[in-house]
N, C-alpha and C positions, 0 to 999 in steps of 0.2 A: 338538947343535943349538941355537942363540943362543936367549936370552931373546927376544930381537925377532922371529925367525923363529917360535918358538913361538906368540908372541902372534898375528903374523900368520895362521899357521894356525888359531888357534882363533877368529880373527875370522871367517876365510872360512866355516868350519864352521858359526858362527852364522848368517852371511847365509845359506847353504845351506839350514840349517832354517827360516828364517824364510821363503825362498822356496817350500819343500816343503810348509810348512803353508798356505800363502796358496793354493797351489795344491790341496791336498788339500780344505780348507775351502770354497774358491771352487767346485771340481767338486761339492762335496755340496749345496752351496746351491743350483747350478745345476739340479741333478736333484731339487730337493723332492719335485716335483708326482709322479715316477717311486716315492717312496717312499710315498705313500698307499695305504692298504689299499684303497680304492675310489675312484680319480682323478677319476671323472667324478661321483660323488655329489652334491659340493656344489654343482656347477652346478644338478642336477636335484632339489634339496630343493623348491623351490616347486613342482613338479610332480605330489609324493607325495600321493596321494588314498587310500591304503589301506595300514597297517602290520599286520602280522599276527604276535603274539607267541606261539610255541609252546613248550611246555614237553616233559619226559621223555615217553616212550609217543606222540609226537606229538599229544600234547593241546593244545589251543588254549586259551591263557589269556586272549587278550583280541585282538580284532579292532577296531580303530582305523579310523573311515570320515571321511572330511573332507566335510561336507556345505557346503551354501550359506554358513553362518554358523558353523558350529563343528565339532568333533571329537567322534563319540560314541563310544561302546564297544556295538557289536551285540549282544553277548551279553547286555549288561543291557538290552534295549529300547532302545536308542539313547540312553541316559543321557549327558549330557556327560563327555567324557573330561579326563583331568588333561594339559591343552596343555602346563604347564610341565614334567612328567616326559618327556612325548614330544619336547619339543623339546631337552632336554638331552641325551637319547639319540640323536635324529637327529645334531644337532650333533658328538657325542661320535664318532659312527658317520664322519660325513663329515668329521673332522679327524683320525683315527686313523691313525697312521705307524707302518709296519713300523719294528720294533727289530731283529729276527733270525728268521732262518726256524727253525723246530721240526720236530717229527715229520710225516712223509707215514705212516708206519706206522698201520693202525687201532687196532693191537694196543694201543699206547700213547697213544691219544686220552683214554682214561678219566683219566689222569694229568693232565691239562689241561682236563679238562670240555668237551671239544668233540667227543664221539662222535656219531654220528647220533643225531636224536631220537626215532628209533623205538625206540632201547633204552629200556627201563622205567625203567632206572637211570640215566640220563642226567643229567649236572651243569649242562648248560648251558642257555641260552636262545637260540632262533632269532629272528632278525627278517628279516621278508620285507617289502619296500618296493616297491609297487607303483603305476603311474600308468596308463596305458591297457595297459601291458605291465608285466612285473616289472622292476625297477631293480636290485635288490640281494636278496642273502639270505645272512645272516651267522651262524655260531654263536658268540655269546659263551660263554666259557668262565670257568675261573677265573682270579683273581688271584694272580700270583707272592707267596709268602709274604713278608709284611711290607710289601707293596707296595699304595698307593692309586693310584697312577697308570699302570698298567700292567695288561694282562690278555690271555689267551691267546684267540685266535680262528680260526676257520676259515671261509673262503667254503664255502658249503653244496655246491655243486657239483665242489668241487676238494678233492685228498687233502691239500694241503700246509695245514700249521697254522703259525700266526706267535705271536709275540711281539709286542703292539701298544700304542702309547699310548693312555691314556682312561680316563675315570671315567664308567661307566655305572652308572646308579640302575634296573634292570630289576626291574619288581614282577613277583613270581610267581603272584599270584593275579589274577583278575579285578577285585576292590575296590580294588587297588592302582594301576589304573590308570583310576580314575573320578575325578571332580571332589568332592574329598572333603569340601571345606568347605561346611557348611550353614548355621550363622548364625555370626554374630561381635558378638554383642551383650552388651559389657562387664556386671558386677555393678553397677558406679556406677550403671546406667542402670535397674535393677530397683527397683521400689517396692515390689511385694509379688508374693508367690506363694502359691498354693493348690492342693493337690493332692488329688484326688477318688477315692477307691477306691469301687467301687459298693457301696452299702449300708453302707457305713461314714462316721463322721464325718470330715470333713476336716481335713487338715494347715493352718494359716493361717498365714503370717509376714509382716511387713509390715517396711520401714524405719523405725527410730525418728524422731521430729521432731528435728531439729537443736536443741538450744538455742541460743538468740540469742545473740550475742556481747556482751560488756559494752563498749561504746566507750572506757570509761575504764580498761579493763584491756590494756594494750598489751605484758604481760610475755611475753618468748620463749618462756618455761616454758608458759604458757596457749596459746599459738598451735601450739607443737609438740604439746601433749596434745590440742587438738582435731583438728589432722592425724592423728595417731594414732588417734582413735576414727573418725574418718572412714575411714581405709585400712581399718579392722577389718571393716568391713561387716558387724557382728552385728545380724541381725534379730530383731526380738520375735516371740516365739511364742505364739500365743493357746492359750486352753485348757488349759494345763499343770495337771495335777491338784493338789489340796492334798497338800502335802508331797512332791512330786515337785520334780526339777530337771534342766536340761538337762544333757547328759552332760558338755560342757566348753565353754568361752566358744569362739563360734565355729564351733559345731557346724552352723549353718545356712549357713555361708559356701560349701559345697559345692555346695549348692542353688541359692544366688543367682548362681553362677559358672556354669550349667548349660549356658547358652546362648553362652557366650563361647569362640570358637575351636571350636565342636563340629562333629565330623567324623564322617563315617559309616565303617562297616565295608563293607556292602554295599547293594545297592537292589535292589526289585522294584516291581513295578506293584501297582496295587490290588486286583488278582484275586487276590494272595498271601493276602488276609485271607480270602476265600471268600465264601459267600452269608449265613453266620450266624456271625460271628466272639463274639459277645456283646459286653458292654459294655466299655469300656475304662478303664483308668485314667487321669485327665485333669489334667494339670500346667497350670496357666494362669499366666503370667508378664505383668505389668503395667508398664510401663516409668513413669518420671518423665513422659516427654513424649505419654504416650497409646497407645503402641503395644500391642497384645496378642497374645501368640504362645500357643496351646495345643498341647501335646504330648499326643497320644492314644497310650498304650501298650496293645498288644494282646498275649494271652499266647498264643502259639500252638503246636503241636505241636513245631516246630522252635526256638524261643525266643522271645523278647519282639520285638515288630516295632512301630516308631513311626510315628505320621503327625503333620504338623505343618499349623496351619491359622493365619492372621494376621488381625488386624483392627485398624482405627484410623480415626480421621478426621483431615483436613488434611494436614500432612505425614507425620504417622504413618500416615494412610492409603494414601499414595504409597508407603511403606517397606513396608507389609502386602500390596499389590498386587504388588510386585516380589518378594517373599519367596513369594507364592503361587504366583507364574507360574513359579518355579524347583522349588518344593518340592511344590506341590500335584501330585496325582494318583500321588504315589510311597509307598511303604511302606520305611522304614530299619532296617537292622540298626545299633544303635552299639556302641561298645565299651562291655562289662559296667561299668565304673564309672561312666561316663555314664548307662547305662541307670537305675542305681540311684539315680541322683537325681531322674529324673521320676517314680520310683514310692516314694516314701520316705512312711513312716508317722509319727504324731505319736511313737509309741513307740519309734520308731528313735531319735529323738532325745535321750531321757532317760535321766539315769544310771540304773543299777540300783536294786531296792529296797533 
């Protein structure tokens, strides 16, 4: 075959390959809606009024219900739900596309984490979405090893399992579906903290008064040093016994930041305290602009539980009202490391003798 003929043949094959490629990809694009795991869900998202999250043994993890103003968690006395987590998972489900078909044999479901949730050892989480009637029910299983963009799934009423696209963030405890943020008051706003244990001397700490700047000293080194001191947030502690000292510089900082990005682990109503809970430990935070937040820690049989009460005047009063509207009437379980900051004693801050 001559070089000219060979070149012509190769050119024809190239054109044919391009045409075939266009046809294949064109066909795939034209049928994209058919590749969705739940083709109708995206148009139904605004109709969803109830989402039930179920774990192994058919145990309800959380029942999220849409009210007139917000989503709530039924198992937590209708405490506000984490709408961000809910939205992320609903969108992921509505946009999930089928990558490939997997097993339809129940004996192999466990490998993918898509076995029936009646199984006590089930590894998946089932999402059931409802409006006036059920819209969808899907078991989200494991992700393939090394993949964050794909997951195994099975429509609950069907035998076929699938590998689908999607990044899911499914909380496996009721607390993970709650609106977890309680307060976000940065340490820079804290003027003083007093922690009082019943029958004991209070721990008192306050922000040191700033040293007035010398207008004649515009040295960069001095400015940097002043900024470093402000950033350290070291509080002065009252009543340190003679001969004792703080265990290390900045030991008070963890208390000062206790109200910053404070998140719950769980929540109950005030009934959880019972009729005679005893006297609480009270941590009183006062901000530089007059907001007062009191965190009362109650030691119960199930662990430490905390309530919040805010007060103030003027703008601080408005902020306090907003805090009380959200946090009043509830009893919170906090992460242990945060709970410790609301119940510290003076001796906890001192170096060993």
